[in-house]
Backbone as JSON Lines, residues from 0, in Angstrom:
{"i":0,"aa":"M","n":[-5.74,84.01,-24.62],"ca":[-6.85,83.2,-24.17],"c":[-7.65,84.03,-23.18]}
{"i":1,"aa":"T","n":[-8.93,84.06,-23.34],"ca":[-9.76,84.87,-22.47],"c":[-10.08,84.12,-21.19]}
{"i":2,"aa":"V","n":[-10.55,84.85,-20.22],"ca":[-10.9,84.25,-18.93],"c":[-12.05,83.29,-19.08]}
{"i":3,"aa":"R","n":[-12.96,83.53,-20.02],"ca":[-14.11,82.64,-20.23],"c":[-13.68,81.27,-20.74]}
{"i":4,"aa":"K","n":[-12.62,81.22,-21.51],"ca":[-12.2,79.95,-22.09],"c":[-11.35,79.13,-21.12]}
{"i":5,"aa":"L","n":[-10.75,79.75,-20.12],"ca":[-9.87,79.03,-19.21],"c":[-10.57,77.89,-18.48]}
{"i":6,"aa":"P","n":[-11.76,78.08,-17.9],"ca":[-12.4,76.95,-17.23],"c":[-12.72,75.8,-18.19]}
{"i":7,"aa":"A","n":[-13.12,76.1,-19.38],"ca":[-13.44,75.05,-20.35],"c":[-12.2,74.28,-20.74]}
{"i":8,"aa":"V","n":[-11.12,74.98,-20.93],"ca":[-9.87,74.32,-21.3],"c":[-9.39,73.46,-20.15]}
{"i":9,"aa":"G","n":[-9.49,73.98,-18.92],"ca":[-9.1,73.19,-17.75],"c":[-9.94,71.94,-17.64]}
{"i":10,"aa":"F","n":[-11.21,72.07,-17.89],"ca":[-12.1,70.93,-17.84],"c":[-11.74,69.92,-18.93]}
{"i":11,"aa":"A","n":[-11.43,70.41,-20.11],"ca":[-11.07,69.52,-21.22],"c":[-9.78,68.77,-20.91]}
{"i":12,"aa":"V","n":[-8.84,69.45,-20.31],"ca":[-7.59,68.78,-19.93],"c":[-7.87,67.7,-18.91]}
{"i":13,"aa":"L","n":[-8.72,68.0,-17.93],"ca":[-9.08,67.02,-16.93],"c":[-9.75,65.8,-17.57]}
{"i":14,"aa":"M","n":[-10.66,66.04,-18.5],"ca":[-11.32,64.92,-19.18],"c":[-10.34,64.12,-20.02]}
{"i":15,"aa":"A","n":[-9.4,64.8,-20.66],"ca":[-8.4,64.1,-21.46],"c":[-7.54,63.21,-20.57]}
{"i":16,"aa":"L","n":[-7.16,63.71,-19.41],"ca":[-6.37,62.92,-18.48],"c":[-7.17,61.75,-17.93]}
{"i":17,"aa":"T","n":[-8.46,61.96,-17.71],"ca":[-9.31,60.88,-17.24],"c":[-9.37,59.75,-18.27]}
{"i":18,"aa":"S","n":[-9.54,60.1,-19.52],"ca":[-9.61,59.07,-20.55],"c":[-8.27,58.4,-20.74]}
{"i":19,"aa":"L","n":[-7.19,59.14,-20.56],"ca":[-5.86,58.56,-20.68],"c":[-5.64,57.52,-19.59]}
{"i":20,"aa":"G","n":[-6.1,57.82,-18.36],"ca":[-5.97,56.86,-17.27],"c":[-6.78,55.6,-17.53]}
{"i":21,"aa":"A","n":[-7.95,55.76,-18.11],"ca":[-8.8,54.6,-18.41],"c":[-8.16,53.72,-19.47]}
{"i":22,"aa":"T","n":[-7.54,54.31,-20.48],"ca":[-6.92,53.5,-21.52],"c":[-5.65,52.85,-21.01]}
{"i":23,"aa":"A","n":[-4.95,53.51,-20.09],"ca":[-3.73,52.91,-19.54],"c":[-4.07,51.69,-18.71]}
{"i":24,"aa":"Q","n":[-5.19,51.72,-18.0],"ca":[-5.6,50.58,-17.2],"c":[-6.06,49.43,-18.07]}
{"i":25,"aa":"S","n":[-6.59,49.72,-19.24],"ca":[-7.13,48.66,-20.08],"c":[-6.09,48.02,-20.98]}
{"i":26,"aa":"A","n":[-4.86,48.46,-20.93],"ca":[-3.81,47.9,-21.76],"c":[-2.99,46.9,-20.95]}
{"i":27,"aa":"P","n":[-3.41,45.61,-20.92],"ca":[-2.73,44.64,-20.08],"c":[-1.33,44.28,-20.59]}
{"i":28,"aa":"G","n":[-1.06,44.44,-21.87],"ca":[0.22,44.03,-22.42],"c":[1.28,45.11,-22.34]}
{"i":29,"aa":"S","n":[0.94,46.28,-21.8],"ca":[1.92,47.36,-21.76],"c":[2.96,47.08,-20.69]}
{"i":30,"aa":"Q","n":[4.19,47.44,-21.01],"ca":[5.29,47.19,-20.11],"c":[5.57,48.45,-19.3]}
{"i":31,"aa":"P","n":[6.1,48.29,-18.06],"ca":[6.35,49.45,-17.23],"c":[7.36,50.42,-17.83]}
{"i":32,"aa":"G","n":[8.33,49.93,-18.59],"ca":[9.35,50.79,-19.17],"c":[8.97,51.35,-20.53]}
{"i":33,"aa":"A","n":[7.79,51.03,-21.01],"ca":[7.37,51.49,-22.34],"c":[7.08,52.98,-22.31]}
{"i":34,"aa":"A","n":[7.21,53.61,-23.46],"ca":[6.94,55.04,-23.56],"c":[5.44,55.3,-23.35]}
{"i":35,"aa":"P","n":[5.09,56.35,-22.63],"ca":[3.67,56.64,-22.41],"c":[2.99,57.05,-23.71]}
{"i":36,"aa":"A","n":[1.68,56.81,-23.75],"ca":[0.91,57.19,-24.94],"c":[0.9,58.71,-25.06]}
{"i":37,"aa":"E","n":[0.69,59.19,-26.27],"ca":[0.65,60.64,-26.5],"c":[-0.58,61.22,-25.83]}
{"i":38,"aa":"I","n":[-0.38,62.31,-25.1],"ca":[-1.48,62.97,-24.41],"c":[-2.22,63.84,-25.41]}
{"i":39,"aa":"P","n":[-3.54,63.66,-25.52],"ca":[-4.29,64.48,-26.47],"c":[-4.25,65.95,-26.04]}
{"i":40,"aa":"K","n":[-4.24,66.83,-27.03],"ca":[-4.22,68.26,-26.75],"c":[-5.62,68.72,-26.32]}
{"i":41,"aa":"A","n":[-5.63,69.71,-25.45],"ca":[-6.89,70.26,-24.98],"c":[-7.54,71.08,-26.08]}
{"i":42,"aa":"P","n":[-8.85,71.01,-26.2],"ca":[-9.54,71.84,-27.19],"c":[-9.34,73.31,-26.86]}
{"i":43,"aa":"P","n":[-9.08,74.14,-27.85],"ca":[-8.8,75.54,-27.58],"c":[-10.03,76.39,-27.3]}
{"i":44,"aa":"T","n":[-11.21,75.92,-27.63],"ca":[-12.41,76.74,-27.43],"c":[-13.41,76.03,-26.53]}
{"i":45,"aa":"T","n":[-14.31,76.81,-25.98],"ca":[-15.36,76.27,-25.13],"c":[-16.26,75.31,-25.92]}
{"i":46,"aa":"A","n":[-16.56,75.66,-27.14],"ca":[-17.42,74.81,-27.97],"c":[-16.78,73.44,-28.2]}
{"i":47,"aa":"Q","n":[-15.48,73.43,-28.46],"ca":[-14.79,72.16,-28.68],"c":[-14.73,71.35,-27.38]}
{"i":48,"aa":"A","n":[-14.56,72.02,-26.26],"ca":[-14.56,71.32,-24.97],"c":[-15.92,70.69,-24.71]}
{"i":49,"aa":"K","n":[-16.99,71.43,-24.98],"ca":[-18.34,70.89,-24.8],"c":[-18.58,69.7,-25.72]}
{"i":50,"aa":"A","n":[-18.08,69.77,-26.94],"ca":[-18.24,68.66,-27.88],"c":[-17.51,67.42,-27.38]}
{"i":51,"aa":"L","n":[-16.33,67.61,-26.81],"ca":[-15.57,66.49,-26.27],"c":[-16.3,65.84,-25.1]}
{"i":52,"aa":"I","n":[-16.85,66.65,-24.22],"ca":[-17.6,66.14,-23.08],"c":[-18.84,65.39,-23.57]}
{"i":53,"aa":"A","n":[-19.54,65.97,-24.53],"ca":[-20.74,65.33,-25.06],"c":[-20.42,63.97,-25.68]}
{"i":54,"aa":"E","n":[-19.31,63.91,-26.39],"ca":[-18.9,62.65,-27.03],"c":[-18.61,61.58,-25.98]}
{"i":55,"aa":"R","n":[-17.89,61.93,-24.95],"ca":[-17.56,60.96,-23.89],"c":[-18.8,60.54,-23.11]}
{"i":56,"aa":"F","n":[-19.69,61.5,-22.87],"ca":[-20.93,61.19,-22.16],"c":[-21.77,60.22,-22.98]}
{"i":57,"aa":"K","n":[-21.88,60.5,-24.27],"ca":[-22.68,59.64,-25.15],"c":[-22.14,58.22,-25.18]}
{"i":58,"aa":"A","n":[-20.82,58.09,-25.2],"ca":[-20.21,56.76,-25.2],"c":[-20.44,56.03,-23.88]}
{"i":59,"aa":"A","n":[-20.45,56.76,-22.78],"ca":[-20.63,56.14,-21.47],"c":[-22.1,55.8,-21.19]}
{"i":60,"aa":"D","n":[-23.03,56.53,-21.8],"ca":[-24.47,56.32,-21.58],"c":[-24.93,55.13,-22.41]}
{"i":61,"aa":"T","n":[-24.73,53.94,-21.89],"ca":[-24.98,52.72,-22.66],"c":[-26.46,52.47,-22.96]}
{"i":62,"aa":"N","n":[-27.36,52.93,-22.09],"ca":[-28.78,52.71,-22.37],"c":[-29.44,53.9,-23.06]}
{"i":63,"aa":"H","n":[-28.65,54.94,-23.37],"ca":[-29.09,56.1,-24.15],"c":[-30.32,56.81,-23.58]}
{"i":64,"aa":"D","n":[-30.33,56.96,-22.25],"ca":[-31.43,57.68,-21.62],"c":[-31.08,59.12,-21.23]}
{"i":65,"aa":"G","n":[-29.87,59.56,-21.57],"ca":[-29.46,60.92,-21.27],"c":[-28.98,61.11,-19.84]}
{"i":66,"aa":"K","n":[-28.8,60.01,-19.13],"ca":[-28.36,60.05,-17.73],"c":[-27.29,58.98,-17.54]}
{"i":67,"aa":"L","n":[-26.36,59.26,-16.62],"ca":[-25.36,58.25,-16.27],"c":[-25.68,57.72,-14.88]}
{"i":68,"aa":"A","n":[-25.96,56.44,-14.82],"ca":[-26.1,55.8,-13.52],"c":[-24.69,55.53,-13.0]}
{"i":69,"aa":"R","n":[-24.59,55.17,-11.75],"ca":[-23.28,54.95,-11.12],"c":[-22.46,53.89,-11.87]}
{"i":70,"aa":"D","n":[-23.1,52.81,-12.29],"ca":[-22.35,51.75,-12.99],"c":[-21.9,52.2,-14.39]}
{"i":71,"aa":"E","n":[-22.7,53.01,-15.07],"ca":[-22.29,53.54,-16.37],"c":[-21.11,54.49,-16.21]}
{"i":72,"aa":"A","n":[-21.15,55.29,-15.16],"ca":[-20.05,56.22,-14.9],"c":[-18.78,55.45,-14.55]}
{"i":73,"aa":"Q","n":[-18.92,54.38,-13.79],"ca":[-17.74,53.6,-13.4],"c":[-17.06,53.01,-14.64]}
{"i":74,"aa":"T","n":[-17.84,52.56,-15.58],"ca":[-17.29,51.94,-16.78],"c":[-16.79,52.98,-17.79]}
{"i":75,"aa":"G","n":[-17.6,54.01,-18.06],"ca":[-17.28,54.92,-19.14],"c":[-16.59,56.21,-18.77]}
{"i":76,"aa":"M","n":[-16.79,56.69,-17.54],"ca":[-16.18,57.96,-17.1],"c":[-15.71,57.78,-15.66]}
{"i":77,"aa":"P","n":[-14.56,57.15,-15.46],"ca":[-14.11,56.81,-14.1],"c":[-13.93,58.02,-13.18]}
{"i":78,"aa":"H","n":[-13.53,59.15,-13.72],"ca":[-13.35,60.33,-12.87],"c":[-14.7,60.85,-12.39]}
{"i":79,"aa":"V","n":[-15.71,60.74,-13.21],"ca":[-17.06,61.1,-12.8],"c":[-17.53,60.14,-11.71]}
{"i":80,"aa":"Y","n":[-17.22,58.87,-11.86],"ca":[-17.6,57.87,-10.87],"c":[-16.98,58.2,-9.51]}
{"i":81,"aa":"E","n":[-15.71,58.6,-9.51],"ca":[-15.02,58.94,-8.26],"c":[-15.7,60.11,-7.54]}
{"i":82,"aa":"N","n":[-16.29,61.01,-8.28],"ca":[-16.92,62.2,-7.71],"c":[-18.44,62.18,-7.85]}
{"i":83,"aa":"F","n":[-19.0,61.01,-8.02],"ca":[-20.42,60.87,-8.33],"c":[-21.31,61.55,-7.29]}
{"i":84,"aa":"D","n":[-21.03,61.35,-6.01],"ca":[-21.87,61.93,-4.96],"c":[-21.79,63.46,-4.94]}
{"i":85,"aa":"K","n":[-20.65,64.01,-5.31],"ca":[-20.5,65.47,-5.36],"c":[-21.25,66.04,-6.57]}
{"i":86,"aa":"I","n":[-21.27,65.31,-7.66],"ca":[-21.94,65.77,-8.88],"c":[-23.45,65.61,-8.75]}
{"i":87,"aa":"D","n":[-23.89,64.52,-8.16],"ca":[-25.32,64.24,-8.0],"c":[-25.84,64.97,-6.75]}
{"i":88,"aa":"V","n":[-25.92,66.29,-6.84],"ca":[-26.31,67.1,-5.68],"c":[-27.76,66.87,-5.27]}
{"i":89,"aa":"K","n":[-28.61,66.46,-6.19],"ca":[-30.02,66.21,-5.88],"c":[-30.25,64.79,-5.37]}
{"i":90,"aa":"K","n":[-29.2,63.99,-5.34],"ca":[-29.26,62.6,-4.87],"c":[-30.33,61.79,-5.59]}
{"i":91,"aa":"Q","n":[-30.29,61.88,-6.94],"ca":[-31.26,61.17,-7.76],"c":[-30.77,59.79,-8.19]}
{"i":92,"aa":"G","n":[-29.49,59.5,-8.0],"ca":[-28.95,58.22,-8.42],"c":[-28.42,58.23,-9.83]}
{"i":93,"aa":"F","n":[-28.43,59.39,-10.48],"ca":[-27.87,59.54,-11.81],"c":[-27.36,60.96,-11.97]}
{"i":94,"aa":"V","n":[-26.51,61.15,-12.98],"ca":[-26.02,62.49,-13.29],"c":[-26.24,62.75,-14.77]}
{"i":95,"aa":"T","n":[-26.43,64.02,-15.1],"ca":[-26.61,64.4,-16.49],"c":[-25.34,65.07,-17.0]}
{"i":96,"aa":"E","n":[-25.28,65.22,-18.3],"ca":[-24.13,65.89,-18.92],"c":[-23.99,67.31,-18.38]}
{"i":97,"aa":"R","n":[-25.1,67.97,-18.2],"ca":[-25.09,69.34,-17.68],"c":[-24.55,69.4,-16.25]}
{"i":98,"aa":"Q","n":[-24.94,68.45,-15.4],"ca":[-24.45,68.41,-14.03],"c":[-22.94,68.18,-14.0]}
{"i":99,"aa":"I","n":[-22.45,67.31,-14.87],"ca":[-21.02,67.04,-14.94],"c":[-20.27,68.3,-15.35]}
{"i":100,"aa":"G","n":[-20.77,68.97,-16.38],"ca":[-20.15,70.2,-16.84],"c":[-20.14,71.27,-15.77]}
{"i":101,"aa":"S","n":[-21.25,71.43,-15.07],"ca":[-21.34,72.44,-14.0],"c":[-20.35,72.14,-12.88]}
{"i":102,"aa":"Y","n":[-20.26,70.88,-12.5],"ca":[-19.36,70.49,-11.42],"c":[-17.91,70.8,-11.79]}
{"i":103,"aa":"W","n":[-17.5,70.39,-12.97],"ca":[-16.1,70.59,-13.34],"c":[-15.78,72.05,-13.65]}
{"i":104,"aa":"M","n":[-16.74,72.82,-14.13],"ca":[-16.51,74.25,-14.31],"c":[-16.27,74.9,-12.94]}
{"i":105,"aa":"K","n":[-17.04,74.51,-11.96],"ca":[-16.85,75.04,-10.61],"c":[-15.49,74.63,-10.06]}
{"i":106,"aa":"K","n":[-15.13,73.37,-10.26],"ca":[-13.82,72.9,-9.78],"c":[-12.69,73.66,-10.45]}
{"i":107,"aa":"T","n":[-12.79,73.91,-11.74],"ca":[-11.76,74.65,-12.47],"c":[-11.68,76.08,-11.97]}
{"i":108,"aa":"K","n":[-12.84,76.7,-11.76],"ca":[-12.86,78.07,-11.26],"c":[-12.24,78.15,-9.86]}
{"i":109,"aa":"D","n":[-12.57,77.2,-9.01],"ca":[-12.0,77.16,-7.66],"c":[-10.49,76.99,-7.71]}
{"i":110,"aa":"Q","n":[-10.02,76.14,-8.62],"ca":[-8.58,75.91,-8.76],"c":[-7.88,77.18,-9.25]}
{"i":111,"aa":"M","n":[-8.49,77.86,-10.21],"ca":[-7.91,79.11,-10.71],"c":[-7.85,80.15,-9.6]}
{"i":112,"aa":"Q","n":[-8.89,80.23,-8.8],"ca":[-8.92,81.18,-7.69],"c":[-7.83,80.85,-6.67]}
{"i":113,"aa":"K","n":[-7.63,79.59,-6.43],"ca":[-6.61,79.16,-5.48],"c":[-5.21,79.49,-5.99]}
{"i":114,"aa":"E","n":[-4.98,79.29,-7.28],"ca":[-3.66,79.52,-7.85],"c":[-3.33,81.01,-7.99]}
{"i":115,"aa":"D","n":[-4.32,81.83,-8.31],"ca":[-4.08,83.25,-8.52],"c":[-5.27,84.05,-8.02]}
{"i":116,"aa":"P","n":[-5.38,84.24,-6.71],"ca":[-6.57,84.9,-6.15],"c":[-6.74,86.37,-6.54]}
{"i":117,"aa":"I","n":[-5.67,87.02,-6.93],"ca":[-5.77,88.44,-7.28],"c":[-6.54,88.64,-8.57]}
{"i":118,"aa":"W","n":[-6.27,87.81,-9.57],"ca":[-6.87,87.99,-10.9],"c":[-8.16,87.24,-11.09]}
{"i":119,"aa":"N","n":[-8.47,86.31,-10.22],"ca":[-9.68,85.51,-10.43],"c":[-10.71,85.87,-9.42]}
């Protein structure tokens, strides 16, 4: 795996975990002792990671204006909602798919640097 693909894969894993948390909260009939749902595998390429992000963004953008308002993010992308103010650096009241991608790529890069500062 190349260094270029690592941030995208990290981002894809984060998005997969975010969606897993959202589905776990929406399952009222699940029992505490039940087996956890299967965790989706991370896309192996940057293109697949971008496609996954685009798909989730499109589903969350209920009014189809290419922007996520705070309420759309809360409903469709809870992890984005939690970090909304950090992603919305221009303080416009909405975030775009590109802003979300940029934020999480930076977070992944920072995490990689923290874990292995010599190679990153």
